[in-house]
TIKOLLUM-402643 format. One record per residue (C-alpha): y, z, x. Coordinates in nm, 3 decimals, padded with zeros to 5 digits. Each point is the difference from the previous one (the first is absolute). Layout:
BEGIN
v/w/u
Y/Z/X
...
This chain:
BEGIN
v/w/u
06.371/12.191/10.468
-00.293/-00.047/00.235
-00.257/-00.270/00.075
-00.343/00.041/00.162
-00.092/-00.212/00.301
-00.340/00.072/00.158
-00.007/00.331/-00.183
00.328/00.117/00.155
00.288/00.058/-00.253
00.333/-00.149/00.113
00.319/00.122/-00.167
00.235/-00.286/-00.086
00.250/00.164/-00.236
00.107/00.361/-00.016
-00.190/00.240/-00.221
00.102/-00.001/-00.364
00.094/-00.372/-00.009
-00.111/-00.173/-00.319
-00.115/-00.358/-00.003
-00.084/-00.237/-00.281
-00.117/-00.353/00.062
-00.122/-00.308/-00.177
-00.014/-00.015/-00.379
00.080/00.370/-00.042
00.332/-00.035/00.185
00.102/-00.312/-00.195
-00.100/00.152/-00.333
00.190/00.323/00.059
00.313/-00.189/00.101
-00.027/-00.217/-00.311
-00.046/00.307/-00.220
00.303/00.175/00.151
00.222/-00.305/-00.051
-00.120/-00.041/-00.359
00.085/00.363/-00.080
00.359/-00.067/00.105
00.013/-00.323/-00.203
-00.139/00.176/-00.309
00.260/00.278/00.033
00.290/-00.245/-00.056
-00.178/-00.252/-00.223
00.094/00.173/-00.328
00.371/-00.028/00.085
00.011/-00.383/-00.001
00.190/-00.189/-00.266
00.248/00.079/-00.279
-00.244/00.242/-00.165
-00.121/00.160/00.323
-00.001/00.378/00.020
00.195/00.225/00.237
-00.117/00.235/00.273
00.128/00.352/00.058
-00.003/00.077/00.372
00.052/00.356/00.121
00.050/00.059/00.373
-00.070/00.314/00.204
00.347/00.136/-00.075
-00.044/-00.037/-00.376
00.241/-00.295/-00.032
-00.097/-00.228/-00.289
00.016/-00.381/-00.004
-00.081/-00.188/-00.323
-00.040/-00.374/00.055
-00.215/-00.309/-00.046
00.147/-00.170/00.306
-00.292/-00.090/00.228
00.199/00.039/00.322
00.114/00.351/-00.095
-00.350/00.108/-00.101
-00.145/-00.125/00.328
00.280/00.167/00.197
-00.036/00.339/-00.167
-00.380/00.027/00.009
-00.129/00.158/00.323
-00.311/-00.205/00.085
-00.242/00.091/00.280
-00.267/-00.270/00.004
00.089/-00.276/00.252
-00.094/-00.285/-00.239
00.214/00.160/-00.271
00.291/00.015/00.247
-00.032/-00.376/00.045
00.049/-00.040/-00.375
00.318/00.207/00.027
00.117/-00.237/00.275
-00.056/-00.297/-00.236
00.228/00.166/-00.254
00.260/00.083/00.267
00.006/-00.358/00.133
00.032/-00.145/-00.350
00.289/00.234/-00.079
00.185/-00.076/00.325
-00.045/-00.376/-00.029
00.071/-00.057/-00.370
00.082/00.335/-00.164
-00.243/-00.061/-00.288
-00.365/-00.080/-00.068
-00.137/00.305/00.183
-00.242/00.097/-00.279
-00.120/-00.360/-00.028
-00.071/-00.029/00.373
-00.196/00.327/00.006
-00.220/-00.077/-00.301
-00.072/-00.355/00.125
-00.109/00.149/00.335
-00.230/00.243/-00.181
-00.151/-00.277/-00.213
-00.054/-00.229/00.302
-00.200/00.280/00.162
-00.194/00.061/-00.322
-00.099/-00.367/-00.016
-00.082/00.004/00.372
-00.239/00.292/-00.056
-00.199/-00.216/-00.244
-00.024/-00.279/00.261
-00.112/00.247/00.266
-00.286/00.103/-00.228
-00.106/-00.367/-00.001
-00.034/00.015/00.382
00.314/-00.205/00.061
00.154/00.088/00.336
00.351/00.159/00.004
00.126/-00.275/00.234
-00.092/-00.265/-00.258
00.175/00.197/-00.273
00.320/00.050/00.202
00.013/-00.369/00.095
-00.039/-00.097/-00.366
00.271/00.249/-00.101
00.242/-00.146/00.256
-00.055/-00.354/-00.129
00.038/00.122/-00.358
00.327/00.180/00.084
00.145/-00.315/00.160
-00.099/-00.208/-00.303
00.147/00.264/-00.235
00.337/-00.025/00.179
-00.007/-00.379/-00.049
-00.075/00.045/-00.371
00.298/00.237/-00.032
00.228/-00.253/00.172
-00.115/-00.276/-00.236
00.034/00.217/-00.311
00.337/00.155/00.087
00.319/-00.077/-00.190
00.322/-00.069/00.187
00.270/00.265/-00.038
00.314/00.096/00.189
00.307/00.219/-00.003
00.155/-00.259/-00.233
-00.256/00.088/-00.273
00.118/00.343/-00.121
-00.229/-00.016/-00.305
-00.315/-00.031/00.212
00.123/00.271/00.237
00.050/00.232/-00.297
-00.346/-00.085/-00.138
-00.158/00.083/00.337
00.177/00.337/00.013
-00.093/00.079/-00.362
-00.365/-00.083/00.068
-00.031/00.248/00.285
00.198/00.269/-00.186
-00.208/-00.051/-00.314
-00.285/00.186/00.171
00.212/00.308/00.078
00.109/00.314/-00.183
00.343/-00.162/-00.051
-00.143/-00.303/-00.186
00.210/00.074/-00.312
00.317/-00.060/00.204
-00.136/-00.286/00.210
00.244/-00.263/-00.130
00.306/00.206/00.096
-00.149/00.094/00.338
-00.103/-00.361/00.070
00.361/-00.111/-00.061
00.119/00.257/00.253
-00.260/-00.114/00.258
00.094/-00.369/-00.033
00.376/00.069/00.022
-00.050/00.222/00.305
-00.208/-00.261/00.186
00.248/-00.275/-00.092
00.283/00.210/00.143
-00.158/00.069/00.342
-00.193/-00.327/00.055
00.138/-00.213/00.283
-00.084/-00.342/00.142
-00.071/-00.047/00.369
00.100/-00.299/00.214
-00.299/-00.201/-00.124
00.086/00.061/-00.365
-00.286/00.243/-00.063
00.070/00.307/-00.209
-00.037/00.345/00.154
00.015/00.336/-00.175
00.047/00.336/00.173
-00.093/00.277/-00.244
00.185/00.250/00.223
00.319/-00.143/-00.148
-00.108/00.131/-00.341
00.069/00.374/00.000
-00.215/00.208/-00.235
00.160/00.321/-00.128
-00.223/00.231/-00.207
00.158/00.254/-00.233
-00.191/00.208/-00.252
00.157/00.008/-00.346
00.081/-00.236/-00.290
-00.290/-00.243/-00.058
-00.145/-00.319/00.147
00.236/-00.216/-00.208
00.297/00.149/00.191
-00.123/-00.158/00.325
00.268/-00.246/00.111
00.103/-00.238/00.274
00.319/00.079/00.193
00.152/-00.309/00.164
00.116/00.192/00.302
-00.108/00.332/00.147
-00.021/00.368/-00.093
00.093/00.260/00.263
-00.135/00.353/-00.020
00.346/00.127/00.099
00.318/00.115/-00.166
00.370/-00.079/00.046
00.131/00.214/00.288
00.325/00.127/-00.158
00.067/00.135/-00.348
00.336/-00.179/-00.012
-00.150/-00.345/00.048
-00.074/-00.230/-00.295
-00.355/00.035/-00.135
-00.007/-00.352/-00.142
00.142/-00.329/00.126
-00.002/-00.341/-00.166
00.013/-00.317/00.213
-00.038/00.207/00.313
00.067/-00.142/00.345
-00.242/00.167/00.236
00.031/00.083/00.370
-00.311/00.095/00.199
00.067/00.207/00.312
-00.255/00.074/00.269
00.258/00.211/00.189
00.118/00.352/-00.084
00.337/00.065/-00.165
00.053/00.295/00.230
00.187/00.056/00.326
-00.224/-00.074/00.293
-00.057/00.264/00.263
00.054/-00.097/00.362
-00.306/-00.088/00.204
00.111/00.231/00.281
00.137/00.355/00.014
00.372/00.008/-00.066
00.252/00.282/00.009
00.304/00.007/-00.228
00.289/00.232/00.086
00.241/00.092/-00.280
00.303/00.213/00.081
00.186/00.017/-00.331
-00.061/-00.013/-00.376
00.184/-00.334/-00.013
-00.251/-00.155/00.237
-00.283/00.134/-00.217
00.159/-00.155/-00.306
00.046/-00.331/00.181
-00.367/00.005/00.095
-00.106/00.062/-00.360
00.242/-00.264/-00.128
-00.147/-00.254/00.241
-00.356/00.077/-00.122
00.119/-00.040/-00.357
00.172/-00.332/00.081
-00.318/-00.138/00.158
-00.198/00.084/-00.313
00.279/-00.142/-00.218
-00.011/-00.324/00.201
-00.373/-00.028/-00.067
00.058/00.035/-00.373
00.292/-00.247/00.014
-00.224/-00.256/00.169
-00.248/00.032/-00.288
00.273/-00.015/-00.265
00.171/-00.301/00.164
-00.331/-00.190/-00.001
-00.009/00.050/-00.377
-00.310/00.221/-00.017
-00.035/00.227/-00.303
-00.339/00.152/00.097
-00.121/00.108/00.344
-00.362/00.063/00.095
-00.033/00.166/00.340
-00.319/00.039/00.200
00.144/00.300/00.184
00.243/00.282/-00.081
00.343/-00.005/-00.165
00.253/00.264/00.111
00.132/00.237/-00.269
00.357/-00.117/00.065
-00.110/-00.365/-00.020
-00.164/00.081/-00.336
00.334/00.138/-00.121
00.192/-00.314/00.102
-00.265/-00.226/-00.155
00.022/00.188/-00.330
00.379/-00.034/00.006
-00.046/-00.377/00.030
-00.250/00.000/-00.290
-00.283/-00.117/00.228
-00.355/00.119/-00.075
-00.206/00.105/00.304
-00.367/00.088/00.063
-00.126/00.121/00.339
-00.322/00.060/00.198
-00.177/-00.306/-00.139
-00.331/-00.107/00.154
00.003/-00.313/00.215
-00.258/-00.168/-00.226
00.221/00.067/-00.304
00.302/-00.139/00.185
-00.190/-00.322/00.062
-00.099/-00.017/-00.368
00.363/00.056/-00.099
00.095/-00.292/00.223
-00.262/-00.227/-00.160
00.096/00.109/-00.351
00.381/-00.015/00.025
00.047/-00.261/00.271
00.199/00.242/00.216
-00.022/-00.003/00.380
-00.089/00.322/00.181
00.292/00.088/00.229
-00.057/00.188/00.326
00.372/00.037/00.092
00.244/00.099/-00.274
00.286/-00.188/00.168
-00.189/-00.327/-00.056
-00.017/00.040/-00.381
00.156/-00.289/-00.192
-00.003/-00.120/-00.359
-00.270/-00.256/00.086
-00.240/00.281/00.092
00.012/00.158/-00.346
-00.274/-00.030/-00.260
00.021/-00.001/-00.380
-00.160/00.202/-00.279
00.099/-00.017/-00.367
-00.061/00.372/-00.040
-00.026/00.294/00.240
-00.060/00.329/-00.177
-00.120/00.353/00.072
-00.248/00.110/-00.268
-00.212/00.306/-00.057
-00.371/-00.079/-00.042
-00.189/00.313/-00.097
00.125/00.256/00.255
00.112/-00.246/00.268
00.325/-00.187/00.051
-00.040/-00.363/00.102
00.234/-00.287/00.078
-00.085/-00.324/-00.183
00.124/-00.324/00.157
-00.075/-00.273/-00.252
00.108/-00.328/-00.161
00.007/-00.172/00.338
00.064/-00.376/-00.006
-00.301/-00.128/00.195
-00.200/00.305/00.106
-00.275/-00.048/00.258
-00.103/00.362/-00.044
-00.069/00.161/-00.339
-00.128/00.329/-00.143
-00.253/00.070/-00.273
00.055/00.343/-00.151
-00.329/00.118/-00.149
-00.005/00.255/-00.282
-00.284/00.171/-00.183
-00.080/00.311/-00.199
-00.217/00.165/00.266
-00.047/-00.033/00.374
-00.340/-00.167/-00.052
00.153/-00.260/-00.235
00.281/-00.071/00.249
-00.254/-00.046/00.282
-00.217/-00.234/-00.208
00.310/-00.194/-00.107
00.084/-00.033/00.371
-00.350/-00.131/00.083
00.014/-00.246/-00.292
00.341/-00.134/00.104
-00.122/-00.031/00.358
-00.290/-00.216/-00.119
00.237/-00.203/-00.219
00.240/-00.061/00.289
-00.289/-00.096/00.230
-00.155/-00.257/-00.235
00.338/-00.164/-00.067
00.055/-00.011/00.376
-00.346/-00.157/00.046
00.085/-00.280/-00.244
00.340/-00.062/00.163
-00.168/-00.032/00.342
-00.322/-00.185/-00.098
00.145/-00.202/-00.293
-00.329/00.010/-00.191
-00.155/00.197/-00.288
-00.345/-00.001/-00.161
-00.113/00.087/-00.351
-00.108/00.365/-00.036
-00.231/00.184/-00.239
-00.306/-00.098/00.203
00.063/-00.374/-00.055
00.042/-00.091/00.367
-00.310/00.206/00.093
-00.207/-00.196/-00.255
00.129/-00.328/00.147
-00.093/00.121/00.348
-00.350/00.102/-00.115
-00.057/-00.335/-00.170
00.128/-00.190/00.305
-00.218/00.202/00.238
-00.315/-00.070/-00.201
00.071/-00.372/00.031
00.075/00.046/00.370
-00.331/00.186/00.049
-00.192/-00.310/-00.114
00.142/-00.192/00.297
-00.149/00.250/00.247
-00.353/00.009/00.128
-00.200/00.305/00.099
00.049/00.362/-00.092
00.378/-00.007/00.037
-00.003/-00.158/-00.345
-00.126/00.331/-00.140
00.280/00.190/00.175
00.266/-00.231/-00.147
-00.149/00.049/-00.347
00.003/00.376/00.058
00.370/-00.027/00.092
00.061/-00.187/-00.328
-00.178/00.274/-00.196
00.198/00.267/00.185
00.340/-00.158/-00.073
-00.077/00.021/-00.374
00.026/00.379/00.028
00.373/-00.031/-00.078
-00.029/-00.143/-00.356
-00.308/00.219/-00.060
00.195/00.313/00.098
00.303/-00.101/-00.209
-00.229/-00.033/-00.302
-00.188/00.322/00.076
00.321/00.204/00.038
00.118/-00.133/-00.337
-00.318/00.122/-00.168
-00.138/-00.352/-00.050
-00.349/-00.137/00.060
00.033/-00.137/00.353
-00.305/-00.229/-00.022
00.124/-00.153/-00.326
00.350/-00.056/00.144
-00.144/-00.147/00.321
-00.211/-00.253/-00.193
00.302/-00.105/-00.206
00.209/-00.044/00.317
-00.269/-00.206/00.171
-00.023/-00.222/-00.307
00.380/-00.044/-00.018
00.036/-00.084/00.370
-00.301/-00.231/-00.016
00.180/-00.186/-00.281
00.305/-00.049/00.222
00.221/00.288/-00.120
00.104/00.124/00.343
00.249/00.251/-00.142
-00.252/00.194/-00.213
00.004/00.371/00.080
-00.065/00.343/-00.145
00.256/00.081/-00.270
-00.041/00.375/-00.043
00.296/00.062/-00.227
00.091/-00.277/-00.244
-00.273/-00.258/-00.059
-00.283/00.094/-00.236
-00.246/-00.218/00.185
00.112/00.175/00.324
-00.009/-00.333/00.186
00.327/-00.192/00.001
00.226/-00.229/00.201
00.162/00.239/00.248
00.279/-00.243/00.089
00.113/-00.002/-00.365
-00.003/00.381/00.006
00.216/-00.007/00.318
-00.261/00.181/00.210
00.060/-00.137/00.350
-00.043/00.145/00.348
00.109/-00.105/00.350
-00.247/-00.233/00.174
00.067/00.196/00.320
-00.144/00.321/-00.154
-00.326/-00.169/-00.105
-00.044/-00.174/00.334
00.055/00.319/00.199
-00.239/00.194/-00.227
-00.280/-00.251/00.061
00.064/-00.019/00.374
00.006/00.379/00.041
-00.306/00.054/-00.221
-00.210/-00.267/00.173
00.089/00.122/00.350
-00.075/00.364/-00.084
-00.331/-00.084/-00.171
-00.112/-00.213/00.298
00.097/00.276/00.242
-00.202/00.263/-00.187
-00.302/-00.230/-00.040
-00.019/-00.067/00.374
-00.041/00.372/00.084
-00.369/00.083/00.048
00.029/00.310/00.218
00.214/00.308/-00.063
00.018/00.258/00.280
00.194/00.310/-00.101
00.075/00.278/00.248
-00.021/00.355/-00.127
00.340/00.143/-00.088
00.126/00.281/00.221
-00.027/00.338/-00.170
00.330/00.119/00.150
00.304/-00.186/00.133
00.086/-00.001/00.370
00.136/00.335/00.104
-00.282/00.218/-00.133
-00.129/00.118/-00.332
00.214/00.111/-00.287
00.203/-00.322/-00.028
-00.018/-00.273/-00.259
00.103/-00.009/-00.364
-00.030/00.299/-00.228
-00.266/-00.020/-00.272
00.084/-00.240/-00.284
00.253/-00.205/00.199
-00.221/-00.302/00.065
00.008/-00.302/-00.230
00.067/-00.015/-00.372
-00.188/00.174/-00.273
-00.105/-00.148/-00.327
-00.173/-00.312/00.133
-00.337/00.093/-00.149
-00.299/-00.230/-00.029
00.018/-00.123/00.361
-00.297/00.033/00.236
00.039/00.248/00.289
00.180/-00.150/00.297
00.155/-00.287/-00.200
00.341/00.158/-00.033
């Protein structure tokens, strides 16, 4: 780029740099963000459609999960990348509501474009949006319903609501039960009495085969290992479990040693002593009362023989993370020195069994008394179904966790969004100046959720919106879009058990408002020309056809 001063051109930026400024820059950013929002909009709600995503290696993902769609699509436009960040933040913070946050962002920018046409400055719009977002969070707090880990029915309803929008919706009741039981098992209170949930303590094991209904919760842990010796029992009831961090092998000396043997008797004595040391190790385990041993390191062949003679099951080479999960599930202490093992260090499992799942042998440790680590074994007819079942269960676990932590839910089906819109219009009347218009635009934008739910169900969105406004104006705060049962398609969502975590809605509004304000404040885009070849000379770079994802037609050049 160059400028002329006194007829003399002065180069400011290197040749080939593109620059857009003013209205053109804002409008292009808005358009790019709206393309992304429109790409996921049809997947919202229980009747939303799925996307088939094919990457450069030909791998196929079929999903309507907003976070997965955003993750898989290779976007290029910088404003579009900011929309992907909104989705990523929403998923990391709450685990659900990614599609909602993206389409609200897109609608906020659409409404802002109308205000820009009326010569309203972007700074005024962003200030109005910030005030509207703060007021919306207050409305959510006032409209929320108290819930806690002691309300299993509400927790199940929350999980069923989020799973009702997925491919696995037919099995949502069974999956919701699994999600609630898993969260209840691993939830712990801190010193202040607040509940905390670490989802890492819920192991997800995916196995193709059977069908979704065969998905089950294991109150314990599954090890992708097999019993070390054929003579050991393959199944134990009421097992007492020892966890060893040390090896059941003879240790080598840390320094070079020389052993001189002059006769066969001395050789035999040496071998007998090695055998006795291994026997002593096994005796220590047997005397402690252990019937199953899980070892992080190796187990000597001779030690395996003695363990099998004692009827003790053993599994070796277990990952450290799995050892810790075994400890949390069974209550056993991880022992670093075998000599220190006592009966008090043992854990308990009602059943320890080696089973064959498809082509793999696995050891199931289940029926633990008070497991703080559990496993969900996911089944499905195809790999795509198993993956979507996994994503659905992840969302279910996350929303139950959100309710346990936040202790609040709101009514779904677009009901809370209509309450927010109505509250913001009243709030706008208390403001003076052009910010009032921005708050009203925010209220119009938030209504995109019930409008999209109606549109994806094949209903007249304007008709549904008018009915909802009338119902909420008459004081029915729980009125939402009933896409499945009610003939009028507007019903009390609380009666239909459609509830969502308040935390999800609050994060969606915060993320959407911040992203929209950030995009609106950009009035100058300076893009350097991309290098034609990577450092190191020509001939590098990706082969043809390796960049991005195909099949995303209908998008303007440079958007994705």
